[in-house]
N, C-alpha and C positions, 0 to 999 in steps of 0.2 A: 504494499498501500503506499503511496505518496506521502512523504513525511507531513506535508501541509496539511492532506486530508486526514491525518491520524492525530494531529493536532487538535484539529476544528472538532474532529469526533469525541477526542476526548473533552473537551468545551461542553460541547452537546449532551454529554453524560452527566455532565458535572450538572450543567443547569435542568433539567428533569429531574435529577435529585431534589435539587433546590426548588423546585416548583411543586413536588410532592409534598416537600414540606410548608411550603407557603400554604398550600391547598389543606394540610389537615390542622395548619394555625385558624382557616380561615371555617372550617367545619366545625372547631371547637372554640367560638368566638361567645357562646352560650353555658359551655361548660363549667360547672366551680369550680373554681380556684385554680383552672388552667392554665399553664406556665407556656409563654410561646417559646417556642423553637427556632433555631438560624444551623445552616449548614456551614461550617468551616471549610475553606479552600486552603487546598497548600499546592505548589510545584512540588513536581514528579521528576528529574533529570535523568536523560539515559544518553549515552554516549550513539552516535551514527557511525556504521562501520567505516573505514576509509583511511587514508593517511592526510586526511584536514586537519588545522591545529586543532586541540583539543576546544579551544572557545568555540569555533565553527560545529564544530562534532555535535556539541552539546544540545538534546531538545529539550524544552520543556512545557510537558504536560501539565494539562489542567487535573486536581485530584481531590474529591473530597474526603476529608478522613476524620469526620466526626461530626457530632452532633452539641452544639452549643442551646444552654436552656436559659431563660429568662427567670430568674428565680426573684424577680422583684416583688411586691401585692399586688393583687387585682384592687379594682374599687370594693367599697364596702357598700351592700345594701340593703337598708332595713326591711327585714319582712316580720317582725313581732311574732313571730314562730318561736314558739320555747324550745324544739329543739334544733333550731337552726342555731350554729356557732361558726364564729368568724377567728380564725387565726392570722393576729397581725403580727409580722415580727418573724423572728428566725425558726427554723422548727417545721416539723408534721406531725401528724396524727399516727399513732402506732394503731395498725387495724390487724385482724386475723383473716386471711382468707378461708375459703369453703374446705381447701384442701391441708388447712392445721399450720400451712404458714405463714411469718411473720410479713407486716408488707407496711408502704408508707405510704399515707394520703395528707391532702390540705381540705378532702372536701369533706362541708361542717355539714351536710345537709342530711341531718339525720332523722332515725326513726325509730322506732319500737318495734321488736317482732314478738309472734305470739306469746312467748316465754318473758316479755318483758326486759330483753337484752337490747341495748342500745347498739343500735347498727347505722351505718352510712347508704346512702341513695341507692348504692351498687350492691348492697346486702354482707359488708362486711362489717365483724364484730369490732367494736371501737374497745381497745384495751384500756385499763390502768396503769398507775406506776409500779406496780407489783406482776405485771404482765399476766392481768385477769380479763376475762369480759366483763363490763360493766352493767348490772343488774340493777333494773329501777324496783323498790320493794311492792308490793301492789296497794292498792288504794290509797296512790300516792298523786294526788291533784298538783301540787306546785311543785315546779322542780326549778331551783335557779345553780346557775354558774357561773361562777366568779373567774374574777378575771387570771387567775393563775390555772382555772382548769378546774378548781375544786367542784364538784355536784354535791347538791344539800336538798333537803327537803323540809318544811318546818318540821313536820309530823315523826319524820325516821333520822334525822341532821344528815351528818356526812355520809355520802352514799360511795363514793368513789374521787378520783381523781385523774383526769386525762395525762396521756403518757405522752407529752411532746417531745420529741428527741430531735437534736440537730445530727449533723453529718462533720466528719474529718475532711471528705473531701466531695462537695455536691455534684463533681461531674465525673463522679462513679456510681450515680445511681441510677439506676436501669428499669425502663419503661417496661412493664409488664401488664398493661392493657386496663382498663377501668380508672383511667387516673389515679393508678399507684405505680409505686416505683418498689425495686428490691435493692439493699444496700450492699455494696463489695467493699465496704468502709465503713470503720469505725462509728458507731453511736453513742451520744452522750445526753445527759437530761438538759431542753434549751434551758435558757434562761433568761433571754431576750427576745421575749413574744408577751402578748396580751391577748385573753379569749373574749371576744364580744358575743352576748346571746341577743338572739334573736336579730342575725345580720348576718348575710352571706357574702362572700367574697365572692369576687366575680373573675371572670377569666382575664388574664393581662393584657390578652391579645388589643392592639387597635386597628379595628377594620380599615381605616382608609391607609395608612400606613402599609398594613398586607397587601391589599389591592393596588398600590403606588409600584411595588415591589413584584406583585406578580406582572403587571403591564412590561416593567423593565426586563425581567426574566424575559416575557414569551418575544418581545423585540430583538433582544439581544440573539435569542433563537434563532429568529427569524433570520435575521441579518446572516447569522452563521452557516445556515442551511443555502442560502444564497451563494455566500463565498464559494461554498461546496461543489454548488451545481455550475457552476463558472468553471472552479478548477478542474471539472471531471470534462466539461465542454472544450475547454482549451486541448485538455489531452488528447480528446475523441477526433479535434481539429488536426490536430499533430500527427496522430498515427494515420490518420488518410491520406495527409499531405505525403508521407515517408513512403504509403503503400501505392501512391500514384507514381512519383519519384520512381520508387523499383521498378 
């Protein structure tokens, strides 16, 4: 393959990946506490064969080598719902998946299961600081969630405390679906946070910004596609002339 075409193709592959990430951001504009993502690009150098100087033989390809995640807070929206809580600041809630594995999420749109276990809207149990699921005593009509995550009621006293943890390296968080993450890094109890009851955290995706980026990526993709078409047409014409001369 022509070197220029292969470089252009690497650009197209990277742009396609970027477009997928932008589309996913837009699709999650209304997802509770979703965090915007972006593709990280790098330069991949490869030396072409031949006796030319190294500075000329070096070919620079475009390569996406990872995803960056914007962990800043989304907007806070007041709902007045007792079981809506927003985590402002550093950290995530610890949750328990259906398979028993622990995961982490900022989804504070909570519900009660049939056995009065506190769960988030996607069905994961909410853990307390001792690593147990939080269960609300029967016949409790008033629930209070303090700014530090302590859950209580006037009739039952303290019920439990939400386990909010922070991570040694946020970049090592791995998406596992339903706006949850697994952690391949150390976790510690978070101290720089505040819980707000009757409030939800929205996605931090900015629609106008994402649509603008989508237009830019689309234009760049089209321009490179035209370049590739022109290169192929030039090569075709050159081969036709050589054939005629022969």
